[in-house]
N, C-alpha and C positions, 0 to 999 in steps of 0.2 A: 912544673907542674905536671903531673902525671894525667894520663888519659882519662882514668877514672874521676879524679877530681873535677877535669875540665865538662865531663859529660854531666856530673851531678849538679854543677854550678848552672849549666845550660838549662837543664831540667825545672830546676828551682825558678830560675828567670821568668820562663814560660809559665809555670804555674801562678806565679805574682802577677804576671800580666793579665791571665785569664780572671784571677779572683778580683782583679782591679776592675775588671769590666763588668763582671758580674754584680759587685757592690754598687757602681754607678746606676746599672740598670733596673735596681730594686726601687727604687722610690717610684719612677716610672710605672713599674708592673704593678704596686701597691695601687697608686693612684687609678689605676686603670679598672683593677679590680673592685675598688672600692665604687664606682659607679654602677646603678643598678641596668640589669641587661634586659631590655626591651622585649616583651614575650612576641611569639608570631603574630597574634591577633594585632598588636599596636604597631607591626610593620604593616598589615594591610589595611588599618586603619588611616596611616600615613598615606599611603597609595589612594585609597580613596578621597581624603581631602585634596590630594594632587589631582585627582580625576574632577572635583568639583570645580576646584579651581581653573581648569582647563575649559570649562564650559561642557561637562560631559563627553568629553573626547577620549579617545583610546590611549592607555598609558604604554609606551613603547619602549624598550631596553635597546640593545647592541647586539648583533651577532656579526660572525664574520662568514657565515654561509651565505649562498645566492639568494635562497628564499627568504626575504625580509619578513613574512608573515610569521616566522617562527620567534621574531622579536616582539610580538604582542604578549603584554602582561595581563592585561585587564581590556577587555573588548564589553562594554555596558549591555550590546545586545544580545551577547551569550547569555547573561542571566535572565533577561528578557523573554528569548527563546526558551529557557528550561521551563521558567515559570508558565510560559503559555502553554507548552505540551503537556504540562503536568496538572493544567487547569483547565481553559476552556477546550482543548483537543480532546481531554478526554471525556467532556461531556457533550461535545460534537459527536464523537464515536457513539457513545450510550445512548444519546438520544435518539440519532439516526439508526443505528443497528437495533438496539431493545424496542424502539417506536415500531421498526415493520414488522419483527416478531410478535408483537402485539396485536398489529393491525391485521396480521395474516391469520393468528389466532382467532379473533373476534369473527372475520369474515367468514371463515372455516365453521365456526362454530353455528353462526346465524344462517349462512346460505348454504353450506355444504358443499361438496363437488358439483362443477357444472357438468351435467349430465348429457348424453345424446338421446334426446328426448324418442326419437323414432327408431332406436334400437341399430344392431349393426347389419349391413346391408350383407356381409360375407364377401364383398369384394375389394380389393384393395387397389388404391392409384398411388401412383409413384409422384412424392411431394418434393424430396430432395435427392441430389445425385451423391454418390461416396465421397466427392472431393468436399460438397457442402456438410456432410456428416463429420467429416474428420476435421474440417477448418472450425466446424462448432465445439466439437469436443475438445480439441488441443486449444483452444482459448478458455473454455470453460474450466478444465482439469488443471492448467496452469494457474488461471486467476483463484481457484479455491485454494489451491496450497499456497499462492501468493498472500491471499487475506488470512490464512492461519497463521503463516510465518511473520508477515507484517504486523498483525494485532499483539502478536508476541511482544513487540516492543514498546506496545502502549499498555497492554494490561498483562503480562506475563509475569511481572515483578511482583503483581498483587494478587494474580488470581493461581499461577503455576508455582511459583518459588515456595509458597507454604506447603503445598502439596508433594513436591519433589525432592525439596532440599537443596541446598546451596549447588552440591556437586551435579547432580542430575539436571539442574535446571541449567547450570552453566553449559554441561556440553550440549544439552537441547537448545539453547540460544547460540551458540556457536555453529550448530549444524543448519539452524534456522536460517540464520544469517548467509551461509554460503549457498544454501537452497534458494533463498529468496532473490539472491543477485542473478544466478544462472537461470532461474524460471523467467526471468524478465525477456531472455530471448525467444522461447516459444510461445511466450504470450505476445509478445509484439508481432510475430510471424503471424499468429492467429487473427489478431486484428486486422491486419494487413490482407490476410485472405478472405475474411467475412466483408470487410469495405468492396473489395472487388467483386466479389461473387456474389453479394446480395444486394448490390446497389441499384438493379436495375427494377427490383420489385419493393424498394422500400422509399419512393419518391411520394411524397405526400400527395392526394387529388382531393377533390370534393366529396369522395365517397369516405373518406375518413372523418370529414367533417360531421357527415350524418352518422357515422359510427360514434363518434364523441358525444355527440346530440342525444342519442339514445343510451348512452352509460356504458356501450361498448359491451352489452349484455350482461354486465354485472349486477343490473337491476331488473327485478323482474325474470322472465324466463324468455324472452324474444332474442334473438340473434342478428344483430344488424348486418346487414349484406357487407362483405369485405372481399376483397380480392385475395391474392396469395399471402399477403401479409395485412393485419388490421392496422388501425390506427395505434394502437398501444405495443403492438410487436415492432411498430417503425420507432417509435418512442425508445426501446428499448436496445434497437439497432442503433440507432443515431448516439445515443448515449454510451454505447459499448465503443463506438468509432473515435469520438471526440473525447471520451471520459478515460477509454482506454489507452488512446494514443497520448493524453496528457500525462497519463501514470506513466507510460514508455519513455516520454521525455523527460519528465523530472527524474524518473527512476535511474535513467543512464548519466544525467547529468549529477547524481547522487553517487553512481558509482565510480565516477571518473571525476573527484571533486578537483575543482579550481581548473579544469581544461576550456569548460565552455563558459561556467560563471566564475569570474576570477575574485570576486569579494566574498569575504565572510557573511555580510549582511544577504548579499543574492543567494548564497548555499542555505542560510537559514529560512530565506522566504521559500525556496524551492521544496525544501523538505516540510514546511507545514502546509503549501499548496498540494504536495505529495500525499500527504496526510488526510486531509480533508476531502479530497477528490476521492481517493481509497475508502474513506467511510461512506459517502453517499453512494459510491459504486455498490459497495457489499451490500447497503440496503436495499439498492434497486434489484441487483440479482437475488435476493433472499425473494423478491415478490415475483420475479420471473420463475427461479427454481419450483415455488410454490403452484403457479399456476401451468407450468410444463411437467407437473407429475400429480400430485392428489388433488390439485384445485381444479383440473381439467379433464375430465375423462375422455381417453383415447389420445390425449395430446403427446404423452409420452413417446408413442411408438414413431412420430414424425421424425424425431431426430435420433432413434435409436435403430430402426430398420430403413428410413427413408422413406416409409409408405403409411398410409394412412386409410382407415374405412372410408368407404363413398359416402355413406349417409354421416358420418362425422364432417366431412370435408362440405357437404352440401349445406350443413347446418351452421357452420362458422366461417366458411370461404366459398360462398353461392357462385359469385363471380369468377373465381378462379376456376372452380369446376366447369362454367360455361366455357371458359377458355380453352381447357386441356380435353374437354370431350369433343371438340371440334373433329370433324372426321379426318381433316388433313394430318392430324398430329397422332403419336402413337405413345401417349402417357398412360395408357390404361393398361391394367393387366386383363387375362380372359376373364369373362364373365364367371366362370367356375371356381376362380382363384378363392381361397379361404383367406376370412378377415383376421386381422390382427386383434380387433377389438382393443381394448384398454392396455394391452400388453405393451 
């Protein structure tokens, strides 16, 4: 038998074996193709039925990496968290922020700006040091930017996406997220500085009770006596300290997930607390901005130049003026100094 004949027979034998194997596998393949393939929705249904059988627990698979949280297939709290954020959280935000804007608008329409009834004295007194002004504007500027970038998460898809379009909105949202994370650091520093610098003058006393009893000068034209900070300003101070501190803590927990709070439920609760506190703080600061600008004549110069007109100080903070006009202190400017007025 020559070599060609042997090679041909070998090839035919291999072909026959392959053909036989293929023939045997045909019935099994046909049987499999005859069965209907369940759509993706059916698979999800099976998982949810399994979820109900397990008593609303979490459906977990298997992973080979160290982080076992990656094995979670279904976590019921995630769906509840999403529904809460798209429902009640938006109502809380809208009610607090829009409600404050409406209140400020009504108050301005009815009462108008609170004016200095005795006019300007033309003499300035020092109200805040440079470090005080720096701490205030550091906190204020970072908070405003944090509010804008943070509200984008809640309302951006509904308000900005139709106006900007998908590409521009995506670019803006990515930049806003990065800015929001990094702005948390100067905001935290500002809150800490304000806590230390203004603590001494923001302890409540009986003077504040009288101030509240008389409506803080918001009703009528009388100005209840106050020290360096009145009762309303002290509320804003403590709300900034506690609210800002809570925003900082929850914000850093969200920036470094599963480092401090290690459970998914804990992270979701942290996100909700961060959002609710932020909405309430935004509403409060809107009122504060109003009274510190167009709502009260002469107030803006206090945190812009650190000085206020003497007559303004006597009307709004007479007890503080008495303290600083003590001859042993040198907190006043020369009598001939020009007043800043409402600038």
